[in-house]
Legacy VTK file of the C-alpha trace (Angstrom):
# vtk DataFile Version 3.0
C-alpha trace
ASCII
DATASET POLYDATA
POINTS 302 float
5.536 -1.748 28.234
6.165 -5.497 27.879
2.428 -6.096 28.083
1.782 -3.587 25.274
4.245 -5.175 22.871
2.992 -8.668 23.756
-0.595 -7.586 23.048
0.406 -6.113 19.678
2.176 -9.339 18.708
-0.845 -11.339 19.861
-3.178 -9.177 17.759
-0.990 -9.741 14.689
-1.046 -13.503 15.220
-4.825 -13.269 15.612
-5.103 -11.524 12.231
-3.164 -14.334 10.546
-5.211 -17.026 12.265
-8.541 -15.336 11.523
-7.672 -14.741 7.875
-6.443 -18.302 7.429
-9.514 -19.766 9.103
-12.071 -17.738 7.123
-10.321 -18.371 3.803
-10.093 -22.056 4.701
-13.833 -22.166 5.304
-14.408 -21.336 1.628
-12.497 -24.470 0.633
-13.280 -26.881 3.472
-14.533 -30.408 2.863
-18.196 -29.604 3.488
-18.122 -26.688 1.052
-16.404 -28.746 -1.635
-18.860 -31.641 -1.202
-21.842 -29.277 -1.348
-20.463 -27.638 -4.479
-19.902 -31.003 -6.153
-23.423 -32.136 -5.292
-24.896 -28.952 -6.721
-22.822 -29.329 -9.889
-23.897 -32.948 -10.340
-27.499 -32.085 -9.574
-27.542 -29.269 -12.083
-26.046 -31.558 -14.713
-28.686 -34.206 -14.116
-31.453 -31.604 -14.157
-30.392 -30.188 -17.539
-29.839 -33.691 -18.925
-33.369 -34.749 -17.926
-34.824 -31.712 -19.662
-32.829 -31.931 -22.894
-32.146 -35.693 -22.753
-28.513 -35.496 -23.944
-25.168 -36.184 -22.302
-23.813 -32.978 -23.799
-26.479 -31.007 -21.935
-25.371 -32.648 -18.693
-21.769 -31.590 -19.241
-22.860 -28.055 -20.124
-25.078 -27.820 -17.037
-22.251 -28.983 -14.787
-19.786 -26.580 -16.373
-22.053 -23.536 -16.043
-23.021 -24.366 -12.469
-19.417 -24.930 -11.420
-18.338 -21.616 -12.952
-21.161 -19.839 -11.115
-20.271 -21.420 -7.765
-16.559 -20.739 -8.237
-17.392 -17.103 -8.941
-19.317 -16.891 -5.676
-16.422 -18.476 -3.785
-13.990 -16.002 -5.360
-16.182 -13.057 -4.318
-16.394 -14.432 -0.781
-12.610 -14.735 -0.565
-12.124 -11.198 -1.898
-14.562 -9.852 0.718
-12.680 -11.697 3.455
-9.342 -10.264 2.321
-10.750 -6.702 2.235
-12.168 -7.216 5.734
-8.773 -8.252 7.063
-6.985 -5.432 5.227
-9.143 -3.059 7.259
-8.322 -4.899 10.487
-4.619 -4.884 9.548
-4.536 -1.127 8.919
-6.047 -0.395 12.350
-3.562 -2.769 13.978
-0.630 -1.265 12.059
-1.654 2.203 13.244
-1.588 0.960 16.871
1.899 -0.422 16.274
3.106 2.950 14.936
1.510 4.843 17.824
3.328 2.621 20.318
6.709 2.777 18.594
6.602 6.566 18.313
6.648 6.717 22.122
9.628 4.403 22.700
13.226 3.703 21.657
15.560 0.731 21.868
18.443 1.372 24.306
21.762 2.459 22.771
24.878 4.140 24.101
24.367 7.870 24.819
20.764 7.816 23.674
19.168 11.252 23.991
15.813 12.811 23.173
13.948 12.431 20.830
15.268 8.842 20.728
15.368 6.413 17.828
11.664 5.811 17.269
12.072 6.676 13.604
14.323 3.642 13.147
11.760 1.340 14.726
8.989 2.756 12.523
11.246 2.383 9.479
11.757 -1.303 10.254
7.997 -1.813 10.351
7.550 0.223 7.161
9.668 -2.310 5.286
6.484 -4.417 5.229
5.121 -2.043 2.547
7.278 -3.757 -0.060
5.109 -6.864 0.198
1.797 -7.050 -1.673
0.295 -10.041 0.200
-1.455 -9.219 3.462
-0.167 -12.364 5.199
3.444 -11.475 4.370
3.060 -7.930 5.695
1.622 -9.161 8.983
4.352 -11.790 9.354
7.069 -9.186 8.713
5.687 -6.851 11.399
5.325 -9.684 13.935
8.946 -10.771 13.393
10.182 -7.178 13.795
8.135 -6.664 16.981
9.484 -9.887 18.455
13.036 -8.764 17.632
12.430 -5.348 19.222
10.945 -7.044 22.279
14.255 -8.889 22.831
16.214 -5.630 22.433
14.084 -3.891 25.072
12.464 -0.458 25.168
12.735 2.851 26.991
10.172 5.645 26.925
11.265 8.689 24.927
9.762 10.961 27.580
12.448 9.800 30.039
15.437 10.390 27.744
17.920 13.207 28.539
17.951 16.248 26.290
20.938 16.636 23.926
23.492 19.299 24.799
22.873 21.238 21.598
19.693 21.206 19.551
20.077 21.242 15.784
19.065 24.450 14.063
15.639 24.106 12.484
15.332 24.879 8.791
12.015 26.669 8.442
12.094 27.886 4.863
11.137 26.525 2.484
8.606 24.192 4.115
9.609 20.714 2.805
6.119 19.250 3.180
4.592 22.066 1.162
7.264 21.757 -1.536
6.670 18.003 -1.878
2.877 18.309 -1.717
2.932 20.857 -4.533
5.258 18.652 -6.608
2.999 15.586 -6.208
-0.108 17.553 -7.153
1.575 18.940 -10.262
2.922 15.495 -11.254
-0.549 13.946 -11.029
-2.125 16.768 -13.025
0.694 16.616 -15.561
0.394 12.846 -16.106
-3.401 12.998 -16.339
-3.333 15.953 -18.736
-0.653 14.705 -21.112
-1.813 11.077 -21.303
-5.376 12.325 -21.698
-4.289 14.105 -24.860
-3.295 10.845 -26.547
-6.135 8.664 -25.237
-9.507 9.328 -23.628
-9.190 5.924 -21.959
-5.597 6.604 -20.881
-6.030 5.140 -17.371
-6.722 1.656 -18.763
-4.547 1.910 -21.860
-1.490 3.791 -20.618
-1.055 2.869 -16.932
0.653 -0.510 -16.241
-1.775 -3.137 -14.929
-0.146 -3.653 -11.519
-0.004 0.080 -10.808
-3.612 0.595 -11.908
-4.901 -2.319 -9.832
-3.024 -1.268 -6.708
-4.297 2.342 -6.930
-7.881 1.170 -7.458
-7.640 -1.205 -4.479
-6.260 1.559 -2.270
-9.185 3.777 -3.253
-11.652 0.976 -2.447
-10.034 0.302 0.939
-10.086 4.022 1.788
-13.802 4.238 1.012
-14.547 0.978 2.856
-12.718 1.706 6.127
-14.311 5.114 6.751
-17.533 5.187 4.676
-18.957 7.925 6.925
-15.960 10.214 6.308
-16.094 11.777 2.836
-12.771 11.258 0.991
-10.871 14.393 -0.012
-10.620 13.010 -3.549
-12.585 10.562 -5.681
-10.029 10.663 -8.509
-8.162 7.344 -8.624
-5.044 9.199 -9.851
-4.719 10.664 -6.345
-4.233 7.136 -4.990
-1.012 6.487 -6.922
2.158 5.871 -4.922
5.071 8.273 -5.309
7.114 5.563 -7.057
4.307 5.086 -9.607
4.899 8.492 -11.256
8.364 7.448 -12.400
7.142 4.078 -13.686
4.258 5.606 -15.660
6.409 8.325 -17.217
9.250 5.976 -18.219
6.988 3.183 -19.515
8.348 2.711 -23.028
5.218 3.699 -25.002
4.386 6.616 -22.717
7.964 7.856 -22.925
8.192 7.654 -26.700
4.729 9.082 -27.405
4.403 11.706 -24.678
7.055 12.422 -22.080
10.391 12.372 -23.931
9.774 15.871 -25.272
9.481 17.220 -21.713
12.373 15.471 -19.936
14.694 14.459 -22.837
16.303 11.520 -20.959
14.786 8.810 -18.746
17.830 9.083 -16.475
16.670 12.596 -15.532
13.367 11.229 -14.183
14.854 8.045 -12.714
17.476 9.981 -10.754
15.350 12.806 -9.406
12.159 10.931 -8.523
14.214 7.963 -7.312
16.157 10.155 -4.869
13.034 12.021 -3.744
11.135 8.800 -2.893
12.902 8.187 0.485
12.562 11.914 1.245
8.832 11.619 0.671
8.667 8.612 3.020
10.564 10.506 5.725
8.161 13.456 5.486
5.108 11.171 5.517
6.230 9.751 8.875
7.381 13.022 10.449
11.092 12.230 10.323
13.492 15.158 10.317
15.386 16.119 7.153
18.923 17.458 6.985
19.475 20.926 5.437
21.234 19.218 2.512
18.225 16.961 1.863
15.876 19.951 2.005
18.024 21.763 -0.565
17.930 18.696 -2.824
14.128 18.525 -2.508
13.785 22.197 -3.433
16.199 22.046 -6.374
14.805 18.812 -7.845
11.243 20.075 -7.480
12.068 23.305 -9.295
13.762 21.382 -12.127
10.846 18.968 -12.536
8.228 21.718 -12.427
10.160 23.724 -15.010
10.223 20.723 -17.379
6.494 20.149 -16.973
5.529 23.652 -18.077
LINES 1 303
302 0 1 2 3 4 5 6 7 8 9 10 11 12 13 14 15 16 17 18 19 20 21 22 23 24 25 26 27 28 29 30 31 32 33 34 35 36 37 38 39 40 41 42 43 44 45 46 47 48 49 50 51 52 53 54 55 56 57 58 59 60 61 62 63 64 65 66 67 68 69 70 71 72 73 74 75 76 77 78 79 80 81 82 83 84 85 86 87 88 89 90 91 92 93 94 95 96 97 98 99 100 101 102 103 104 105 106 107 108 109 110 111 112 113 114 115 116 117 118 119 120 121 122 123 124 125 126 127 128 129 130 131 132 133 134 135 136 137 138 139 140 141 142 143 144 145 146 147 148 149 150 151 152 153 154 155 156 157 158 159 160 161 162 163 164 165 166 167 168 169 170 171 172 173 174 175 176 177 178 179 180 181 182 183 184 185 186 187 188 189 190 191 192 193 194 195 196 197 198 199 200 201 202 203 204 205 206 207 208 209 210 211 212 213 214 215 216 217 218 219 220 221 222 223 224 225 226 227 228 229 230 231 232 233 234 235 236 237 238 239 240 241 242 243 244 245 246 247 248 249 250 251 252 253 254 255 256 257 258 259 260 261 262 263 264 265 266 267 268 269 270 271 272 273 274 275 276 277 278 279 280 281 282 283 284 285 286 287 288 289 290 291 292 293 294 295 296 297 298 299 300 301
């Protein structure tokens, strides 16, 4: 077990080192010197043809912009490459943690794996790849000091909690998300044909488009279930799009009446959605809240 966690930490450090090295190569001394020589050479070439100093400056400026564009594309390709490596590594981390728990008093099956996974999931709040990797490494090192036990060896609890089988929470949430996406696309589409670019905040739009690109890049041989970029929005994005001031005033206020209605219900359902996405159990009270809030939201969207 110690070897497994040490290997995972080592892989994370390797991702940081590899990313840093490859990005550094795009700005190393040799690359900078070569770029400067090409810029100067281009300036001289244009100046010799047109025989003016202004032409030299123009030639240098155009060449430098071209080379900088190539460097930017190279760096973006490197980052996408390491996002793919990171996602495979992160999946290995989750697979390991779902099999183990950290020792606590009176620990019984199924253990506390969900807490360990939740600690790793906190990395999702960071946008930069390097910061996500660093967060996971720090958490793994902390868990390593706490120690692990295999869930398969834990004693069974004296009384198992009664399972709530109806309604199926995953199905309720899946239906709500589908209806929210269709609702947003339909209603914003009525006020603008180019609603995705005009009505969705820049950071939300960019993140959804990048997620779609990464999904298509990691498994190009596996056809995606959806090619609609709307399906790559995060759960928290629905609330932000609906309550964006122009969208609210022009479109959504007539459906929900008050932004507090949306903020409260979607805000409280967000952690429920995260629990379901990672197979964590819900209490009967939380399931009731999910059902009631979903019914209220669906009724407003009619």
